[in-house]
N, C-alpha and C positions, 0 to 999 in steps of 0.2 A: 504495499500499501503505498503511496506515493503521499508525502505532506506538503502542503501549498506553504510556502514561505511568503509572509506578506512584506513587501519592500519596507524599510524603516523611512517613516517619515521627516525631514528636517526638523530639530529641535527648536530652531528659530525663524523668524520671517525673512522672506527674500530681502526686504530693506535691512534687516540688521545683518544680514550676510555680507551684503554690499558696504555697510557702513564698517564691519569688520574686517572685510577685503582692503578698503580705502587704510584703514590704520596699518595693516601690515605693510601695505606699499609706502606708506609715508616713511614707517620706521625703516624699511628698506633703503629709500631714498636718503634719509638723514644718516645711517650708517655710510652710504656709499660717500657721502660728503667727509665724512672723517678717514675715508681710504679702507672701510670695511666691505667685504662682500658676504654675502649670505652662505653657509654652509649647506650643500644639498641635502645632507643627513638630517637637518631640521627641518625639512619641508613638509615632512607629515604632520609635525606639530603645528605648523601654520595654518595647512590645510585643516585640521582638526578644530582650531579655534574659529576660521571662518565658517566651517559647517555647523558651528554651535555645539560641537561634541565635548569641548573644554573650554574653560572660561580665561580669562586673559591673568588670574593669579596663578592659574596651572602652567602656563607657558614656559616662563623662566627655568623653574625647576626642571621642568622636562628638555629643555634645549641644554642647560647645564649639565646634565645627567649625560645627554649625548655626547657633549664636547669635551666631558669628563672634568667639569670647572666645579669646584666646592661653594 
């Protein structure tokens, strides 16, 4: 017997997703001005934030863990 899997609905509105996307883009630009480039290994964290899967407070601990920063 096959089970139907219901697709997961986004936890946030499309408007909130766009607001978060702009926040991440702005942070990337700010870092670029300082000569920093985003690490591709951290992209899933940014994507999870934009999708509403995690909150802003959860981003830095996850990024630091990926980069091995305390």
